[in-house]
N, C-alpha and C positions, 0 to 999 in steps of 0.2 A: 408121154406115151401111155402112162397109166390111166389118164383121163379118157383117152380114146378107147381103151379096152372097156372101161366102165360104161361108156356111152354105147358102144356096140352091143354089149351084154344086155343093157337096159332096153335097147331097140329090139333085140331078138325076143326078149321076154314079152314085150308088148305085142309083137307080131304073133307069137304063139297064143297069147291070151285072146286076141281078136279072132283068130281062126277057131279056137275052142268055143268061144261065146257065140259065134255065128252059126253054130250047128255043124261042125266038122264031122261028127259021127252020130247019126240018128236023126230023128225028127224033132218037132217042137217040144216033145215031152222030155227030151234029154238036154235041156239048156242048163248051163251051170254059171254061177257067178264067180268071176275071177277078180281078185284084187292084186295089183302089181305095185310094189314099192321099190323105187330105185333111188340111189343117192350117188352123187359123184362129187369129187373135189378136183378142182382145176388149179394148177399153179403154172404161171407163165414165166419162163426164163428167156430173156432176150438172147439172140445169137450174137456172137462177136461182131458180125457184119452189120447188125441193125443200127440205125442212127439213134443217138441218145436224145432223150427229151429233157429239156431243162425248164425249170419254173421261173426263170428270169424273164422279165418283160422284153419283148422284142421292140426294136425301134421302128417307128412308122415314118413314112416319107414326110418330109416337112412340107407344109402348105403355107402359102403366104398369109401373113397376119391380116385379120380384118382391119379395115380402115378405122382409125380412132376418131371420135368426134372432137372437133376443136372447141376450145373454151372461149375463144375470142370471136366476136361478131365480125363479119366482113367490114371493111372500111366503108364509112358512109360518105357519099360524094356530096359536095356542096352544090347548090344551084341558086338561081335567081328567083325570088318569090314574085309571082305575078301580082300586078295591081288589079284587084277585083272590086274595089269600092264602086258602088253604083250599078253593079251587075246582079242579075237574078241569082239567088242563093244557089240553086242547083247548078247553074252554069259556072258559078264561082268554084264550087267543089270540083267540077269536072276539069276546070283550068288548073287547079292546084294539083290534082292527081296527074294530069298530063305533064306537069313540070316536075313530077317525082316526089311530091309531098303528099303523104297518105295519112298522116296523123292530124286529123282535123277536128276541131272543137267548135261548136256553134252556140251562140248566146243570143237571147232576146235583148236587143239594144235599148228597148224602152224601160228596162228594169222590172218588167212584170213577170219575169221568169217563165214565160210561156215556152212550150216545146215547139220546135219547128217541125210539125208533122208533115205538111206538104211544102217541101222546099221551094217549089215553083211559085208560091204565093208570097215569098219574102225577097227582100233586096238587101245586099250588103251595104252597111253604112260606115263600118270601120274594120280594120284587120290588124292583127299583130303576128309577126313582124310586118312592117310596112312594105308595100309593093316596091320592087327594085332592090331590096336588101338581099345580100347573099346569106344563105343559111344551109345548114346540113340537112340532108334528106330526112333525118329522124327528128327534126324540130317540130314541136307542136304548133300548128297554125290555128289561131283563134279568129273566127269570123263572127262579127256582131251584126245582126240583121234585124230589120223590122218588117212588118207586113206591108205590102205594096199599098200605097194610098194613105198611110199614117204620117 
């Protein structure tokens, strides 16, 4: 209640000061400078009916845990390695991938260590593992090829 009285008193003083400063009596020659200083202190006392506030953390609704990554790779299925000896190198790679083998290594079968830049100009002369063998899909397939006509 005391805070309300101080607030009302301060508001009234400001209103009187504004009326006086705006020329309440006389013309422009009778203007006065007014300084108003107010202070108020406010104390809040909760009523007995008010809910109490607590600083303890509130519980949040539980949400499903995010899926955890597995540390194991999915099982690799075995398949039959196609026989691609005598086949164009590009077609041999296509056949291996169609059979589920994607880890392919290529080598120059002549021992010159050339790179197989244009796969269509090479022919497979040997492979590891041999065609018809059963192997896991993560097996490295080695295709040894030479240029067509060598």
